[in-house]
All heavy atoms as a GROMACS GRO file, in nm:
protein
  543
    1ILE      N    1  -0.522  -2.722  -0.456
    1ILE     CA    2  -0.494  -2.601  -0.372
    1ILE      C    3  -0.618  -2.518  -0.362
    1ILE      O    4  -0.688  -2.497  -0.462
    1ILE     CB    5  -0.376  -2.519  -0.431
    1ILE    CG1    6  -0.249  -2.601  -0.429
    1ILE    CG2    7  -0.361  -2.390  -0.356
    1ILE    CD1    8  -0.130  -2.535  -0.492
    2ASP      N    9  -0.651  -2.474  -0.240
    2ASP     CA   10  -0.764  -2.387  -0.216
    2ASP      C   11  -0.713  -2.246  -0.187
    2ASP      O   12  -0.621  -2.230  -0.106
    2ASP     CB   13  -0.850  -2.436  -0.098
    2ASP     CG   14  -0.928  -2.565  -0.135
    2ASP    OD1   15  -0.957  -2.584  -0.250
    2ASP    OD2   16  -0.960  -2.636  -0.037
    3TYR      N   17  -0.775  -2.149  -0.248
    3TYR     CA   18  -0.740  -2.007  -0.224
    3TYR      C   19  -0.846  -1.936  -0.146
    3TYR      O   20  -0.966  -1.966  -0.165
    3TYR     CB   21  -0.721  -1.934  -0.360
    3TYR     CG   22  -0.611  -1.993  -0.445
    3TYR    CD1   23  -0.637  -2.094  -0.540
    3TYR    CD2   24  -0.481  -1.946  -0.437
    3TYR    CE1   25  -0.539  -2.146  -0.617
    3TYR    CE2   26  -0.382  -1.999  -0.513
    3TYR     CZ   27  -0.409  -2.103  -0.605
    3TYR     OH   28  -0.309  -2.156  -0.679
    4SER      N   29  -0.802  -1.846  -0.061
    4SER     CA   30  -0.898  -1.766   0.019
    4SER      C   31  -0.832  -1.640   0.065
    4SER      O   32  -0.711  -1.626   0.056
    4SER     CB   33  -0.944  -1.850   0.142
    4SER     OG   34  -0.834  -1.877   0.227
    5PHE      N   35  -0.914  -1.549   0.114
    5PHE     CA   36  -0.862  -1.425   0.172
    5PHE      C   37  -0.809  -1.457   0.312
    5PHE      O   38  -0.867  -1.542   0.382
    5PHE     CB   39  -0.974  -1.318   0.183
    5PHE     CG   40  -1.019  -1.266   0.051
    5PHE    CD1   41  -1.148  -1.288   0.010
    5PHE    CD2   42  -0.932  -1.195  -0.032
    5PHE    CE1   43  -1.192  -1.238  -0.112
    5PHE    CE2   44  -0.975  -1.146  -0.152
    5PHE     CZ   45  -1.108  -1.166  -0.194
    6SER      N   46  -0.705  -1.389   0.349
    6SER     CA   47  -0.652  -1.404   0.484
    6SER      C   48  -0.752  -1.354   0.586
    6SER      O   49  -0.832  -1.265   0.554
    6SER     CB   50  -0.520  -1.324   0.495
    6SER     OG   51  -0.476  -1.324   0.627
    7GLU      N   52  -0.745  -1.407   0.704
    7GLU     CA   53  -0.833  -1.358   0.812
    7GLU      C   54  -0.801  -1.217   0.852
    7GLU      O   55  -0.884  -1.152   0.922
    7GLU     CB   56  -0.816  -1.450   0.938
    7GLU     CG   57  -0.867  -1.590   0.911
    7GLU     CD   58  -0.842  -1.684   1.029
    7GLU    OE1   59  -0.786  -1.636   1.131
    7GLU    OE2   60  -0.874  -1.805   1.018
    8MET      N   61  -0.688  -1.163   0.813
    8MET     CA   62  -0.648  -1.024   0.843
    8MET      C   63  -0.732  -0.921   0.768
    8MET      O   64  -0.736  -0.806   0.807
    8MET     CB   65  -0.499  -1.002   0.816
    8MET     CG   66  -0.407  -1.089   0.899
    8MET     SD   67  -0.232  -1.086   0.855
    8MET     CE   68  -0.210  -0.940   0.759
    9ILE      N   69  -0.796  -0.962   0.661
    9ILE     CA   70  -0.875  -0.867   0.576
    9ILE      C   71  -1.011  -0.846   0.642
    9ILE      O   72  -1.082  -0.943   0.678
    9ILE     CB   73  -0.890  -0.924   0.435
    9ILE    CG1   74  -0.751  -0.935   0.370
    9ILE    CG2   75  -0.978  -0.832   0.349
    9ILE    CD1   76  -0.758  -0.990   0.230
   10SER      N   77  -1.057  -0.720   0.649
   10SER     CA   78  -1.184  -0.688   0.708
   10SER      C   79  -1.297  -0.746   0.624
   10SER      O   80  -1.283  -0.765   0.502
   10SER     CB   81  -1.201  -0.538   0.721
   10SER     OG   82  -1.213  -0.474   0.595
   11THR      N   83  -1.409  -0.769   0.687
   11THR     CA   84  -1.525  -0.822   0.615
   11THR      C   85  -1.578  -0.718   0.512
   11THR      O   86  -1.633  -0.761   0.409
   11THR     CB   87  -1.641  -0.861   0.712
   11THR    OG1   88  -1.673  -0.746   0.792
   11THR    CG2   89  -1.599  -0.974   0.795
   12GLU      N   90  -1.562  -0.590   0.540
   12GLU     CA   91  -1.603  -0.489   0.444
   12GLU      C   92  -1.529  -0.501   0.311
   12GLU      O   93  -1.586  -0.492   0.205
   12GLU     CB   94  -1.589  -0.346   0.501
   12GLU     CG   95  -1.675  -0.314   0.614
   12GLU     CD   96  -1.614  -0.358   0.749
   12GLU    OE1   97  -1.493  -0.385   0.760
   12GLU    OE2   98  -1.696  -0.372   0.847
   13VAL      N   99  -1.396  -0.523   0.321
   13VAL     CA  100  -1.318  -0.539   0.200
   13VAL      C  101  -1.346  -0.673   0.133
   13VAL      O  102  -1.359  -0.685   0.012
   13VAL     CB  103  -1.164  -0.527   0.235
   13VAL    CG1  104  -1.082  -0.560   0.116
   13VAL    CG2  105  -1.135  -0.385   0.284
   14GLN      N  106  -1.366  -0.778   0.212
   14GLN     CA  107  -1.396  -0.909   0.154
   14GLN      C  108  -1.529  -0.909   0.078
   14GLN      O  109  -1.550  -0.979  -0.017
   14GLN     CB  110  -1.401  -1.016   0.266
   14GLN     CG  111  -1.265  -1.053   0.318
   14GLN     CD  112  -1.273  -1.170   0.411
   14GLN    OE1  113  -1.358  -1.255   0.402
   14GLN    NE2  114  -1.182  -1.172   0.512
   15ASP      N  115  -1.623  -0.818   0.124
   15ASP     CA  116  -1.753  -0.810   0.054
   15ASP      C  117  -1.737  -0.743  -0.086
   15ASP      O  118  -1.824  -0.757  -0.168
   15ASP     CB  119  -1.851  -0.734   0.137
   15ASP     CG  120  -1.897  -0.808   0.263
   15ASP    OD1  121  -1.878  -0.933   0.263
   15ASP    OD2  122  -1.951  -0.744   0.355
   16LEU      N  123  -1.631  -0.665  -0.105
   16LEU     CA  124  -1.609  -0.598  -0.232
   16LEU      C  125  -1.545  -0.689  -0.341
   16LEU      O  126  -1.548  -0.656  -0.460
   16LEU     CB  127  -1.521  -0.475  -0.212
   16LEU     CG  128  -1.577  -0.360  -0.134
   16LEU    CD1  129  -1.472  -0.253  -0.116
   16LEU    CD2  130  -1.698  -0.304  -0.209
   17PHE      N  131  -1.487  -0.797  -0.300
   17PHE     CA  132  -1.414  -0.886  -0.387
   17PHE      C  133  -1.454  -1.034  -0.371
   17PHE      O  134  -1.498  -1.069  -0.264
   17PHE     CB  135  -1.260  -0.874  -0.366
   17PHE     CG  136  -1.212  -0.734  -0.389
   17PHE    CD1  137  -1.190  -0.649  -0.280
   17PHE    CD2  138  -1.184  -0.688  -0.513
   17PHE    CE1  139  -1.143  -0.525  -0.296
   17PHE    CE2  140  -1.136  -0.558  -0.532
   17PHE     CZ  141  -1.117  -0.476  -0.425
   18ILE      N  142  -1.442  -1.109  -0.479
   18ILE     CA  143  -1.468  -1.250  -0.478
   18ILE      C  144  -1.337  -1.322  -0.521
   18ILE      O  145  -1.271  -1.279  -0.614
   18ILE     CB  146  -1.576  -1.288  -0.578
   18ILE    CG1  147  -1.712  -1.224  -0.537
   18ILE    CG2  148  -1.593  -1.440  -0.582
   18ILE    CD1  149  -1.818  -1.240  -0.643
   19ILE      N  150  -1.300  -1.426  -0.451
   19ILE     CA  151  -1.187  -1.503  -0.491
   19ILE      C  152  -1.231  -1.643  -0.527
   19ILE      O  153  -1.304  -1.705  -0.452
   19ILE     CB  154  -1.075  -1.506  -0.380
   19ILE    CG1  155  -0.949  -1.576  -0.434
   19ILE    CG2  156  -1.123  -1.572  -0.255
   19ILE    CD1  157  -0.824  -1.555  -0.350
   20ASP      N  158  -1.194  -1.689  -0.645
   20ASP     CA  159  -1.228  -1.825  -0.688
   20ASP      C  160  -1.146  -1.922  -0.606
   20ASP      O  161  -1.026  -1.920  -0.605
   20ASP     CB  162  -1.200  -1.842  -0.835
   20ASP     CG  163  -1.250  -1.974  -0.886
   20ASP    OD1  164  -1.180  -2.078  -0.858
   20ASP    OD2  165  -1.348  -1.982  -0.962
   21LYS      N  166  -1.212  -2.009  -0.535
   21LYS     CA  167  -1.149  -2.106  -0.446
   21LYS      C  168  -1.053  -2.195  -0.517
   21LYS      O  169  -0.950  -2.232  -0.458
   21LYS     CB  170  -1.259  -2.188  -0.376
   21LYS     CG  171  -1.210  -2.287  -0.279
   21LYS     CD  172  -1.326  -2.362  -0.216
   21LYS     CE  173  -1.278  -2.487  -0.151
   21LYS     NZ  174  -1.387  -2.564  -0.091
   22ASN      N  175  -1.077  -2.233  -0.641
   22ASN     CA  176  -0.994  -2.325  -0.715
   22ASN      C  177  -0.882  -2.262  -0.795
   22ASN      O  178  -0.775  -2.319  -0.801
   22ASN     CB  179  -1.080  -2.412  -0.804
   22ASN     CG  180  -1.182  -2.495  -0.730
   22ASN    OD1  181  -1.148  -2.557  -0.633
   22ASN    ND2  182  -1.307  -2.485  -0.769
   23SER      N  183  -0.908  -2.145  -0.858
   23SER     CA  184  -0.809  -2.084  -0.941
   23SER      C  185  -0.733  -1.969  -0.879
   23SER      O  186  -0.624  -1.928  -0.922
   23SER     CB  187  -0.872  -2.034  -1.072
   23SER     OG  188  -0.957  -1.923  -1.044
   24GLY      N  189  -0.790  -1.907  -0.776
   24GLY     CA  190  -0.731  -1.795  -0.713
   24GLY      C  191  -0.762  -1.661  -0.778
   24GLY      O  192  -0.714  -1.557  -0.738
   25GLU      N  193  -0.845  -1.666  -0.882
   25GLU     CA  194  -0.880  -1.545  -0.955
   25GLU      C  195  -0.960  -1.453  -0.864
   25GLU      O  196  -1.056  -1.493  -0.800
   25GLU     CB  197  -0.965  -1.578  -1.078
   25GLU     CG  198  -1.003  -1.460  -1.164
   25GLU     CD  199  -1.083  -1.501  -1.284
   25GLU    OE1  200  -1.172  -1.586  -1.271
   25GLU    OE2  201  -1.057  -1.444  -1.389
   26VAL      N  202  -0.927  -1.321  -0.865
   26VAL     CA  203  -0.992  -1.224  -0.781
   26VAL      C  204  -1.076  -1.135  -0.873
   26VAL      O  205  -1.024  -1.081  -0.974
   26VAL     CB  206  -0.891  -1.140  -0.701
   26VAL    CG1  207  -0.961  -1.027  -0.620
   26VAL    CG2  208  -0.808  -1.227  -0.609
   27ARG      N  209  -1.202  -1.111  -0.837
   27ARG     CA  210  -1.294  -1.027  -0.913
   27ARG      C  211  -1.360  -0.931  -0.819
   27ARG      O  212  -1.375  -0.956  -0.701
   27ARG     CB  213  -1.401  -1.108  -0.986
   27ARG     CG  214  -1.345  -1.203  -1.088
   27ARG     CD  215  -1.458  -1.275  -1.152
   27ARG     NE  216  -1.410  -1.366  -1.251
   27ARG     CZ  217  -1.476  -1.400  -1.362
   27ARG    NH1  218  -1.594  -1.350  -1.384
   27ARG    NH2  219  -1.418  -1.484  -1.445
   28THR      N  220  -1.414  -0.820  -0.877
   28THR     CA  221  -1.490  -0.727  -0.797
   28THR      C  222  -1.628  -0.778  -0.775
   28THR      O  223  -1.686  -0.846  -0.859
   28THR     CB  224  -1.496  -0.588  -0.860
   28THR    OG1  225  -1.555  -0.600  -0.992
   28THR    CG2  226  -1.360  -0.524  -0.871
   29ASN      N  227  -1.684  -0.749  -0.663
   29ASN     CA  228  -1.822  -0.790  -0.623
   29ASN      C  229  -1.908  -0.671  -0.592
   29ASN      O  230  -2.022  -0.688  -0.552
   29ASN     CB  231  -1.811  -0.889  -0.505
   29ASN     CG  232  -1.946  -0.948  -0.475
   29ASN    OD1  233  -2.022  -0.986  -0.562
   29ASN    ND2  234  -1.980  -0.960  -0.348
   30GLY      N  235  -1.850  -0.553  -0.596
   30GLY     CA  236  -1.929  -0.431  -0.561
   30GLY      C  237  -1.864  -0.311  -0.624
   30GLY      O  238  -1.770  -0.322  -0.702
   31GLN      N  239  -1.923  -0.196  -0.598
   31GLN     CA  240  -1.874  -0.070  -0.652
   31GLN      C  241  -1.748  -0.029  -0.580
   31GLN      O  242  -1.740  -0.029  -0.457
   31GLN     CB  243  -1.981   0.037  -0.635
   31GLN     CG  244  -2.107   0.012  -0.717
   31GLN     CD  245  -2.088   0.056  -0.860
   31GLN    OE1  246  -1.987   0.108  -0.902
   31GLN    NE2  247  -2.190   0.028  -0.940
   32LEU      N  248  -1.648   0.010  -0.659
   32LEU     CA  249  -1.526   0.068  -0.603
   32LEU      C  250  -1.524   0.212  -0.634
   32LEU      O  251  -1.547   0.255  -0.749
   32LEU     CB  252  -1.397   0.000  -0.664
   32LEU     CG  253  -1.394  -0.152  -0.653
   32LEU    CD1  254  -1.267  -0.203  -0.716
   32LEU    CD2  255  -1.402  -0.196  -0.505
   33ASP      N  256  -1.496   0.299  -0.535
   33ASP     CA  257  -1.499   0.443  -0.552
   33ASP      C  258  -1.363   0.501  -0.522
   33ASP      O  259  -1.314   0.490  -0.405
   33ASP     CB  260  -1.606   0.503  -0.460
   33ASP     CG  261  -1.629   0.652  -0.488
   33ASP    OD1  262  -1.556   0.712  -0.570
   33ASP    OD2  263  -1.716   0.710  -0.424
   34PHE      N  264  -1.301   0.562  -0.622
   34PHE     CA  265  -1.167   0.617  -0.608
   34PHE      C  266  -1.163   0.722  -0.498
   34PHE      O  267  -1.063   0.735  -0.430
   34PHE     CB  268  -1.123   0.673  -0.743
   34PHE     CG  269  -0.990   0.743  -0.737
   34PHE    CD1  270  -0.876   0.673  -0.743
   34PHE    CD2  271  -0.983   0.881  -0.721
   34PHE    CE1  272  -0.747   0.736  -0.739
   34PHE    CE2  273  -0.858   0.946  -0.718
   34PHE     CZ  274  -0.741   0.873  -0.725
   35GLU      N  275  -1.271   0.801  -0.486
   35GLU     CA  276  -1.275   0.906  -0.386
   35GLU      C  277  -1.271   0.854  -0.245
   35GLU      O  278  -1.229   0.921  -0.152
   35GLU     CB  279  -1.397   0.998  -0.406
   35GLU     CG  280  -1.381   1.104  -0.513
   35GLU     CD  281  -1.389   1.044  -0.656
   35GLU    OE1  282  -1.456   0.940  -0.674
   35GLU    OE2  283  -1.333   1.107  -0.742
   36GLU      N  284  -1.321   0.730  -0.223
   36GLU     CA  285  -1.322   0.668  -0.090
   36GLU      C  286  -1.195   0.594  -0.063
   36GLU      O  287  -1.137   0.613   0.044
   36GLU     CB  288  -1.439   0.574  -0.079
   36GLU     CG  289  -1.574   0.643  -0.074
   36GLU     CD  290  -1.687   0.544  -0.060
   36GLU    OE1  291  -1.666   0.429  -0.015
   36GLU    OE2  292  -1.798   0.584  -0.096
   37VAL      N  293  -1.151   0.505  -0.154
   37VAL     CA  294  -1.029   0.427  -0.135
   37VAL      C  295  -0.955   0.418  -0.265
   37VAL      O  296  -1.013   0.383  -0.370
   37VAL     CB  297  -1.062   0.282  -0.083
   37VAL    CG1  298  -0.939   0.199  -0.066
   37VAL    CG2  299  -1.146   0.286   0.046
   38GLN      N  300  -0.827   0.453  -0.266
   38GLN     CA  301  -0.750   0.455  -0.392
   38GLN      C  302  -0.680   0.320  -0.418
   38GLN      O  303  -0.646   0.290  -0.533
   38GLN     CB  304  -0.642   0.567  -0.389
   38GLN     CG  305  -0.699   0.703  -0.400
   38GLN     CD  306  -0.758   0.754  -0.266
   38GLN    OE1  307  -0.705   0.726  -0.159
   38GLN    NE2  308  -0.873   0.827  -0.274
   39SER      N  309  -0.658   0.239  -0.315
   39SER     CA  310  -0.600   0.107  -0.336
   39SER      C  311  -0.638   0.011  -0.223
   39SER      O  312  -0.673   0.054  -0.115
   39SER     CB  313  -0.446   0.120  -0.343
   39SER     OG  314  -0.395   0.155  -0.218
   40TYR      N  315  -0.629  -0.114  -0.255
   40TYR     CA  316  -0.659  -0.221  -0.161
   40TYR      C  317  -0.542  -0.315  -0.154
   40TYR      O  318  -0.483  -0.349  -0.260
   40TYR     CB  319  -0.783  -0.302  -0.204
   40TYR     CG  320  -0.912  -0.224  -0.202
   40TYR    CD1  321  -0.953  -0.152  -0.312
   40TYR    CD2  322  -0.990  -0.221  -0.088
   40TYR    CE1  323  -1.070  -0.079  -0.312
   40TYR    CE2  324  -1.107  -0.144  -0.084
   40TYR     CZ  325  -1.143  -0.076  -0.198
   40TYR     OH  326  -1.262  -0.004  -0.196
   41ASP      N  327  -0.505  -0.358  -0.038
   41ASP     CA  328  -0.398  -0.457  -0.015
   41ASP      C  329  -0.459  -0.584   0.031
   41ASP      O  330  -0.507  -0.594   0.147
   41ASP     CB  331  -0.297  -0.404   0.082
   41ASP     CG  332  -0.176  -0.494   0.095
   41ASP    OD1  333  -0.154  -0.585   0.011
   41ASP    OD2  334  -0.100  -0.478   0.192
   42LEU      N  335  -0.473  -0.687  -0.058
   42LEU     CA  336  -0.538  -0.810  -0.023
   42LEU      C  337  -0.437  -0.917   0.008
   42LEU      O  338  -0.347  -0.943  -0.068
   42LEU     CB  339  -0.627  -0.858  -0.142
   42LEU     CG  340  -0.732  -0.759  -0.192
   42LEU    CD1  341  -0.800  -0.817  -0.310
   42LEU    CD2  342  -0.830  -0.722  -0.080
   43GLU      N  343  -0.450  -0.976   0.126
   43GLU     CA  344  -0.367  -1.087   0.166
   43GLU      C  345  -0.435  -1.216   0.124
   43GLU      O  346  -0.551  -1.240   0.170
   43GLU     CB  347  -0.339  -1.087   0.311
   43GLU     CG  348  -0.260  -0.967   0.362
   43GLU     CD  349  -0.118  -0.965   0.305
   43GLU    OE1  350  -0.053  -1.074   0.292
   43GLU    OE2  351  -0.066  -0.859   0.278
   44ILE      N  352  -0.372  -1.299   0.041
   44ILE     CA  353  -0.432  -1.420  -0.011
   44ILE      C  354  -0.357  -1.539   0.047
   44ILE      O  355  -0.236  -1.538   0.063
   44ILE     CB  356  -0.420  -1.425  -0.165
   44ILE    CG1  357  -0.479  -1.299  -0.232
   44ILE    CG2  358  -0.489  -1.552  -0.220
   44ILE    CD1  359  -0.622  -1.276  -0.211
   45GLU      N  360  -0.431  -1.644   0.082
   45GLU     CA  361  -0.378  -1.768   0.137
   45GLU      C  362  -0.403  -1.880   0.039
   45GLU      O  363  -0.515  -1.894  -0.010
   45GLU     CB  364  -0.434  -1.802   0.272
   45GLU     CG  365  -0.380  -1.926   0.333
   45GLU     CD  366  -0.440  -1.957   0.467
   45GLU    OE1  367  -0.442  -1.866   0.554
   45GLU    OE2  368  -0.484  -2.068   0.488
   46ALA      N  369  -0.304  -1.957   0.014
   46ALA     CA  370  -0.317  -2.083  -0.069
   46ALA      C  371  -0.286  -2.203   0.022
   46ALA      O  372  -0.181  -2.202   0.083
   46ALA     CB  373  -0.223  -2.077  -0.188
   47ARG      N  374  -0.379  -2.294   0.030
   47ARG     CA  375  -0.358  -2.407   0.119
   47ARG      C  376  -0.382  -2.536   0.041
   47ARG      O  377  -0.477  -2.553  -0.035
   47ARG     CB  378  -0.460  -2.401   0.234
   47ARG     CG  379  -0.451  -2.512   0.333
   47ARG     CD  380  -0.545  -2.490   0.451
   47ARG     NE  381  -0.520  -2.366   0.524
   47ARG     CZ  382  -0.435  -2.355   0.625
   47ARG    NH1  383  -0.365  -2.458   0.668
   47ARG    NH2  384  -0.416  -2.239   0.684
   48ASP      N  385  -0.286  -2.632   0.056
   48ASP     CA  386  -0.299  -2.758  -0.014
   48ASP      C  387  -0.389  -2.855   0.071
   48ASP      O  388  -0.428  -2.822   0.177
   48ASP     CB  389  -0.164  -2.820  -0.048
   48ASP     CG  390  -0.088  -2.869   0.072
   48ASP    OD1  391  -0.143  -2.877   0.181
   48ASP    OD2  392   0.032  -2.905   0.057
   49LYS      N  393  -0.412  -2.971   0.015
   49LYS     CA  394  -0.505  -3.066   0.079
   49LYS      C  395  -0.425  -3.186   0.138
   49LYS      O  396  -0.482  -3.292   0.155
   49LYS     CB  397  -0.605  -3.119  -0.019
   49LYS     CG  398  -0.695  -3.007  -0.067
   49LYS     CD  399  -0.788  -3.047  -0.173
   49LYS     CE  400  -0.867  -2.923  -0.221
   49LYS     NZ  401  -0.911  -2.931  -0.356
   50GLY      N  402  -0.301  -3.160   0.173
   50GLY     CA  403  -0.218  -3.266   0.229
   50GLY      C  404  -0.245  -3.288   0.378
   50GLY      O  405  -0.326  -3.222   0.438
   51THR      N  406  -0.171  -3.383   0.432
   51THR     CA  407  -0.185  -3.413   0.577
   51THR      C  408  -0.046  -3.404   0.638
   51THR      O  409   0.034  -3.492   0.613
   51THR     CB  410  -0.242  -3.554   0.598
   51THR    OG1  411  -0.363  -3.564   0.526
   51THR    CG2  412  -0.267  -3.579   0.743
   52PRO      N  413  -0.015  -3.302   0.712
   52PRO     CA  414  -0.097  -3.183   0.741
   52PRO      C  415  -0.098  -3.090   0.622
   52PRO      O  416  -0.005  -3.087   0.543
   52PRO     CB  417  -0.028  -3.123   0.859
   52PRO     CG  418   0.117  -3.159   0.839
   52PRO     CD  419   0.118  -3.295   0.779
   53PRO      N  420  -0.205  -3.008   0.612
   53PRO     CA  421  -0.211  -2.910   0.506
   53PRO      C  422  -0.104  -2.800   0.517
   53PRO      O  423  -0.077  -2.754   0.627
   53PRO     CB  424  -0.349  -2.851   0.514
   53PRO     CG  425  -0.398  -2.882   0.652
   53PRO     CD  426  -0.322  -3.002   0.696
   54LEU      N  427  -0.041  -2.765   0.406
   54LEU     CA  428   0.059  -2.659   0.406
   54LEU      C  429  -0.002  -2.534   0.338
   54LEU      O  430  -0.089  -2.550   0.255
   54LEU     CB  431   0.184  -2.700   0.330
   54LEU     CG  432   0.256  -2.825   0.386
   54LEU    CD1  433   0.369  -2.868   0.295
   54LEU    CD2  434   0.302  -2.801   0.529
   55SER      N  435   0.044  -2.418   0.378
   55SER     CA  436  -0.016  -2.297   0.319
   55SER      C  437   0.092  -2.199   0.288
   55SER      O  438   0.208  -2.199   0.342
   55SER     CB  439  -0.113  -2.230   0.416
   55SER     OG  440  -0.053  -2.187   0.533
   56GLY      N  441   0.061  -2.110   0.197
   56GLY     CA  442   0.152  -1.999   0.155
   56GLY      C  443   0.068  -1.873   0.144
   56GLY      O  444  -0.057  -1.878   0.130
   57HIS      N  445   0.130  -1.759   0.156
   57HIS     CA  446   0.061  -1.635   0.153
   57HIS      C  447   0.121  -1.541   0.049
   57HIS      O  448   0.242  -1.551   0.020
   57HIS     CB  449   0.068  -1.566   0.289
   57HIS     CG  450   0.002  -1.646   0.397
   57HIS    ND1  451   0.067  -1.746   0.464
   57HIS    CD2  452  -0.121  -1.640   0.451
   57HIS    CE1  453  -0.012  -1.799   0.553
   57HIS    NE2  454  -0.127  -1.735   0.547
   58CYS      N  455   0.043  -1.453  -0.009
   58CYS     CA  456   0.091  -1.350  -0.094
   58CYS      C  457   0.006  -1.220  -0.074
   58CYS      O  458  -0.103  -1.233  -0.024
   58CYS     CB  459   0.092  -1.388  -0.241
   58CYS     SG  460  -0.064  -1.391  -0.318
   59SER      N  461   0.059  -1.111  -0.116
   59SER     CA  462  -0.013  -0.982  -0.108
   59SER      C  463  -0.043  -0.940  -0.250
   59SER      O  464   0.041  -0.933  -0.335
   59SER     CB  465   0.076  -0.879  -0.034
   59SER     OG  466   0.010  -0.759  -0.027
   60VAL      N  467  -0.170  -0.902  -0.271
   60VAL     CA  468  -0.215  -0.847  -0.401
   60VAL      C  469  -0.254  -0.702  -0.378
   60VAL      O  470  -0.344  -0.677  -0.297
   60VAL     CB  471  -0.332  -0.931  -0.460
   60VAL    CG1  472  -0.382  -0.867  -0.587
   60VAL    CG2  473  -0.290  -1.073  -0.482
   61VAL      N  474  -0.193  -0.608  -0.449
   61VAL     CA  475  -0.227  -0.470  -0.437
   61VAL      C  476  -0.309  -0.431  -0.562
   61VAL      O  477  -0.265  -0.445  -0.672
   61VAL     CB  478  -0.100  -0.383  -0.430
   61VAL    CG1  479  -0.138  -0.234  -0.423
   61VAL    CG2  480  -0.017  -0.424  -0.310
   62LEU      N  481  -0.430  -0.382  -0.533
   62LEU     CA  482  -0.524  -0.334  -0.638
   62LEU      C  483  -0.534  -0.182  -0.630
   62LEU      O  484  -0.570  -0.128  -0.529
   62LEU     CB  485  -0.662  -0.398  -0.618
   62LEU     CG  486  -0.663  -0.551  -0.629
   62LEU    CD1  487  -0.784  -0.604  -0.565
   62LEU    CD2  488  -0.658  -0.587  -0.776
   63GLU      N  489  -0.502  -0.117  -0.739
   63GLU     CA  490  -0.515   0.027  -0.748
   63GLU      C  491  -0.644   0.063  -0.820
   63GLU      O  492  -0.669   0.010  -0.930
   63GLU     CB  493  -0.392   0.088  -0.819
   63GLU     CG  494  -0.267   0.069  -0.738
   63GLU     CD  495  -0.147   0.137  -0.806
   63GLU    OE1  496  -0.166   0.221  -0.895
   63GLU    OE2  497  -0.035   0.108  -0.763
   64VAL      N  498  -0.720   0.153  -0.764
   64VAL     CA  499  -0.845   0.195  -0.822
   64VAL      C  500  -0.817   0.321  -0.904
   64VAL      O  501  -0.760   0.418  -0.856
   64VAL     CB  502  -0.950   0.227  -0.714
   64VAL    CG1  503  -1.082   0.273  -0.773
   64VAL    CG2  504  -0.971   0.104  -0.624
   65LEU      N  505  -0.860   0.323  -1.030
   65LEU     CA  506  -0.843   0.439  -1.118
   65LEU      C  507  -0.969   0.522  -1.114
   65LEU      O  508  -1.080   0.473  -1.111
   65LEU     CB  509  -0.809   0.390  -1.260
   65LEU     CG  510  -0.690   0.304  -1.275
   65LEU    CD1  511  -0.675   0.262  -1.421
   65LEU    CD2  512  -0.562   0.377  -1.231
   66ASP      N  513  -0.951   0.656  -1.124
   66ASP     CA  514  -1.061   0.744  -1.129
   66ASP      C  515  -1.096   0.773  -1.273
   66ASP      O  516  -1.043   0.861  -1.335
   66ASP     CB  517  -1.023   0.877  -1.058
   66ASP     CG  518  -1.145   0.967  -1.037
   66ASP    OD1  519  -1.258   0.924  -1.068
   66ASP    OD2  520  -1.126   1.082  -0.992
   67VAL      N  521  -1.188   0.694  -1.332
   67VAL     CA  522  -1.220   0.704  -1.473
   67VAL      C  523  -1.328   0.805  -1.502
   67VAL      O  524  -1.353   0.838  -1.617
   67VAL     CB  525  -1.265   0.565  -1.531
   67VAL    CG1  526  -1.149   0.468  -1.523
   67VAL    CG2  527  -1.384   0.512  -1.458
   68ASN      N  528  -1.394   0.860  -1.399
   68ASN     CA  529  -1.498   0.959  -1.423
   68ASN      C  530  -1.443   1.098  -1.451
   68ASN      O  531  -1.518   1.182  -1.505
   68ASN     CB  532  -1.590   0.965  -1.299
   68ASN     CG  533  -1.670   0.836  -1.282
   68ASN    OD1  534  -1.691   0.765  -1.380
   68ASN    ND2  535  -1.709   0.806  -1.157
   69ASP      N  536  -1.322   1.130  -1.408
   69ASP     CA  537  -1.267   1.264  -1.427
   69ASP      C  538  -1.190   1.274  -1.556
   69ASP      O  539  -1.122   1.188  -1.597
   69ASP     CB  540  -1.176   1.301  -1.305
   69ASP     CG  541  -1.259   1.315  -1.180
   69ASP    OD1  542  -1.384   1.333  -1.190
   69ASP    OD2  543  -1.204   1.303  -1.074
   0.00000   0.00000   0.00000
């Protein structure tokens, strides 16, 4: 199974996160600022390698905490 961000997610948001193609693990790739965005809604797609390939989708909600205050 290959994991990826849905095409619905903007490139700006995709640049902030990395998704491991094999495991689906999501990590940050940039600075997240609570004052700018308090949460992100990431649409993830999982696609198998069958013929034809089948896919499933899920939504991952990430909440940013303001740890500086």
